[in-house]
N, C-alpha and C positions, 0 to 999 in steps of 0.2 A: 496103914503101914507106919511103924514107929520110926521117926526121924531124930538124929542127934544133931546133924550139922548140914546146913544148906549153903551153897555158894552161888554167887551171882557174878556174871561178868557182862559188860557191854562191849560191842566190837564193831568194826567198820566205820563208816562215816556217821557223823552226828545226825540226829533227826529230833524234832520237838516232842519227844515222848520218853527219852532215856531216863532223865532225872525222875519224872513222875512214875515211870514203871518200876524203877529201883525203890522209890518211896513206897509205892503201893505193895510191892512184894514184902517189904519189911513190915508195914502196917498189917497186912493179912496174916502173916505167920505170927506176929506178936499177938494178934487177936485170938487166934486159934490155939497156939501153944507157945507161950512165952519161954519155955524151957529149950526150944529148938534154937541152937546157935546159928547165927547168920554171918557169913563172911562175904567179902567182895574182893575179887582178884582185880588189882589196878591195871589199867590199860589192856583189858581183855586178855587174849591168849598170850600176850607178852608177859603179863603178871603171872599167868598160870605156869609158864615155862620157867620164870625166874623166881617164883615163890613170893612175889610182891603182893601182899594182901592186907586188908584191914578187917578187924572184927567190929561189927556194929554193936556197940555197947549199950548200956541201959539209956544213956542220954540220947544216943542216935535213934534208938527205937521209940523213945518217947516223942521225939520231934521229927519223925520221918515224914510227917505230913507237909512240913516245910519244903520238901523237895519238889512238891507239885508247883511251887511258885517260880521255879527256875528251869532254864534250858541247859544244854550241854549234858555232860554226864559227870556225876559226883565221883565216880570211880574210874573214869578215864577210858578212852578207846585207843585202838591201834589197828593197823591192817596186818594181820599175821595169818598165814595159811600153814597149818601144821604138816601138810604133805609137801610143802615146797622146801625141801631140805637144804638145798644150796642157798636160798635166800636167808634161811635162819642161821646157817653157819656163817654166812658173810656178815650178818648183823650181830654175831656174838651170842645168840640166844640158845644155841646148842653147840656142843663140840663136834668136830669132825668124827664121823663114825657113829654118832648117837641117832637114835630114832626119835624124832620129836614127839610122835604119839606115845612112845614109851615114857619119855620124860614128863610129859603132861599127865599121863596116867599114874605114874608113880608119885607125882605131886599130889593128885587127888587122893590117892591111897594113903599117903603119909599124913594129909590133912584130915582124913576121916570123913570125907564128904559123901553124903548119901544121895543128895540131889544137886544137880548143876543147872541153874537157869541161865540161858544165853539169850541175850537181847540184841538182835541184829537182823541183817538181811539173809539172802539165800546163801551167801559165802559163809557167813557166821554159823548158820544152822546146819549147812552140809559139813562143815568142819566139826561141828558138835556130833554129828551123826558118825563121821569117821572115828572120832574119839570113843564114842559109846560102843561101836562095833569092836574096836581094839580091846576095850576093857571087857567086854563080854567074852571075847576069845581067850582072855587071860584070867578068867574066873573072878572078875571083879564087877559085880553088878551095880551099876550106877544109873539112876533115873535122870535123863536129860530132858528138860522141858524148855523149849524155846518160845520167845515172843517175837512177832514179825515186825521189824523196824525197817522202813525204807521210805524216804520221801517220794520215791518214784512209783510206789504202789505197783511193783512189778514182780511180786512173788507168786508163783504158781503153787497151789490153786487158791490162794487166799484173796478174798473179795476186797478187803480194805486193810492195808497195813498201817501200823501205828505211825503217827507223825506226818503223813501225807496231807491230811486235811488242814492242819495248821500251817504247814509249809506253803500251801497254796495261798491261804489267807495272808500270810506274811509277805509272800512274793507280790501279791496284788497291792498291798499297802506300800511296798517299796517302789512299785511302778508309779503310783500316784505322784510321788515326789520327782522321780525321774522324768516322767512325761511332762511334768511342769516346766521342764527346760525347753519345750518345743518352740518357744518364741525368742530364744537366745540367738537365733540366726534366721535370715529371710528364707532359706531352704535348709531345713534341719532333718537329718536322719537319726532316729534313736532306735537302738536295738537293746531290748531287755533280754539278756541271756539268762535262761532259767536252767537249773540242773535237770538231768534226765538223760542217761547214757543210751539206753535202748528203748526206753518207754517215754512217751510224750504226755502221760497223764498229768504230771505236775504242771507243765506249761499250759495244757488245755484247761485244767481246773483254775489256775491262777488267772488265765485270760477270762474265764467265765466269772470269777469273783470280781475282777477289775471292771468288766463290763456291767455287772450288777451295780457297782459303785457309780459308774458313769450314767446309768439310767435313772439313778436316784437324785442326781444333781439338777439344780435349776440354772439354766444358761441364759446369758445375756449377749446375743450375737452382735447387737448394736455397739456394745462396749468392747467387742473383740473376744469375748468369752464364748467360744463356739464348741459345741459338742464334738463336731467333726474333727477339730484339731486335738482334742483330748482322747478321742476314741483309738482303738486298736485298728490298724490297717492291714495287718498280716500276722498269721500264726504259722509257724513252721515246726513240724514234729518229725521224729525219725521214721514214723510210719507213713509219711506222706510221699507222694510223687510230686516233686516241685518242678514246674515248667518255668524256668527262669525267664525265658523270653516273654511269656504271657504275663508273668508277674511284674517284670520291668515295665511293660506297656501300661498295666493296670495302676501300678504305684506311681508312675510318672505323671499320670493324670491327677492323682491325689496330690502330689507335691506341687503340681502347677497351680491347682485351684486353691489349696489351703496353706501351702508353704511348709509343710512338715509331713513326715511319714513315721509312724510308730510301729515297731515290729516286736512280737513276742517270739523268741527263738529258743527252742530246746537245744541244749548244748550237743545232743546226739544227732541232730539233723545235719545231714551232709558229711558225716564223719567218714563214710566209705570213700567219698570223692576226695576229701582232704588227705586221707591216708594214701590213696592212690597217687595223688599228685606228689606227696613227700617221697614216697618210695621210688617213683619214677625219676625224681631228681637226685636219687642217691642218698637221701637223708634217712637217718635211723629214727624210727617212730618209738618214742619212749612208752614203756608199759609198766604197770605196778606188779607186785608179787602174784597177783591173780591172773596176770596176762592181759588186763584191761589197758587200753590206750589211755595215756595220761591226758585228759581233755584240756586241762589247764595249760599243758605244754604246747598243744597244737592249735589252741585258740580259735574255736569255731566262730565266735562272735566277730573276730577281725576278719576272718575269711569271708563271711557273709557281708560285712561292711564293705570290703573291697569289691565283692561281686556287684553290689548295688550303688555305691556312692557316686561314681562317675556316670553311670547310665541314668541315674535319677537327677543328675545335676545338683547334688548336695553341696552346699557351701561349708557345712559343718556336720561332723559325724560323732555321735556318742554311743559307745558300747558300755553297758553297765550290767554287772552280774549280781543277781539277788541271792545266790546259793548260800554263802556263808552268813548272810543276814537272816535268812529264813530257817536254815537247818539247826541253828543253835537256839532258836526261840523256846520259850516255855510253851507247854501244850495249852491249846485253847479248849473251849467247852466241849466241842464234838469229840475231840481226841481224848479229853479227860474221861468222858463217858465210855468211850471204846476201850481205853486203858483199864479202867475199873473192871469192866466185864471180863476182859481177857486175863488180867492178873488174878482175879478170883478163880477162874477156871484153871489157870496154870497151877495154882496152889492145890486145888482139888485134885488135879492130875498127879502132881507130885506125891500127894498123900496116899494115892491108891497105886503108886508105882507105875504109872503110865507115861512112857516117854512120847515125844512128839512135838510139833510146833503148833501152838494154839492159834486158831484163827477160824473165820467163817469160811467154810468149804464151798467154793463155787461149784464143785462137781457133786455136791450132795445138798442142794437146796439152801446154800448159805448157812448151814447148820454150824453152830459153834462147837468145836471139838479139838482134840489133840491129834493133828494130822501126822501120819507116819512120815518120818524123815525121807523115806525113799520116794515120796511123792513131791517133795519140796524142790523147786528149781527157780532160777531167776530168768529174767528176760521176757516176762510176760508183756506182750504188746498191748498198747492202749487201743481200745475199740473206738475209733474216731466217729462211728456212726451212731453213738448213743444220742438220744434226742437233745440233751442239754448242750452238747458240743456242736451238733448240727445247727442249732439255733444261733450259737456264737458265729460260726462260719457264714451262715445265711445273712446275718446282720451286718457283717463287714464286707460282704460281696465277694468273698474268696471262693473259688471252686474247690471242692473237697474230693480229692482222688487218693486212693491208697497206693502205696509204693508197690 
């Protein structure tokens, strides 16, 4: 398929893959056909609606490899849902009476785009599917090839989304310094709050990575340097059934013996209970344009701290969030390898005119393919009973029960 112009956009929250994926796409197209023009819509669908774009010139193409050394997104992100008309009108992105899909489609048509690469999660890619369907209905054929980005690793049916492995490593490193605070009070409660709205994968993987670090250290108990004080004492995920009474009794024993308790908490754990409490008290629960509860506004970490602190007899409580530290990181080695394979396949798909989201299909033997947009969905739950996480839970003595 002959291409004249390719467009790239990144959308949704950041993940440690965006800069590298953009750089990889530029590199691959430049290798295969330097005549293909490449543009980037700035701030995702926001830039598509407003026409805010950049052209990757010769200098950008020659130095695209430098993007692998950075996190964030060089072309910017935003949370924009093209089918949420009221939100877009309120934000001044479209005028009253305009159809955002039509505005976006006409922008792509005016810009002469043959292929649109979307790098994002399920919201980003299902929005891309809505756009592709609209264009098809209006006789403008556009190939849309998505790359799966989410630190939660929660896209159905994709086995491993880009950025999640790095985010877990970064979260574990963040925890090393945070848990180092455990001797700053005789009875210290530390809650490490990790991103993860519906899926506990990131918290679980970060806990596994952190415990691997703990197991590698040499301890000196006679000098007060004790593995038990540095270890994780509890992990709470959205998929778990949490028996607070049992946990209080278990953790109180740890606090009494060692003087501190360290918890890895997925921000989505307990959200249903928090929302129920807020709504019962007559408070409005803040939500984003996609209808998701704004977790930073309801503060799950504080809610859990309030649940435990008095019952454990904590003299000092610290809640620290690793999300913004981990999600804007540059991609590490495992993710770089994953990005390279998916980017190359995405370009191949674009050149043959095949739309879809590139990923390893869990429902087809983890085969790398362009998965049809109709099969893409969010909210994939983490399977808590994978052996590596069962090992984590067994090692910290916490019963593992599904919600």
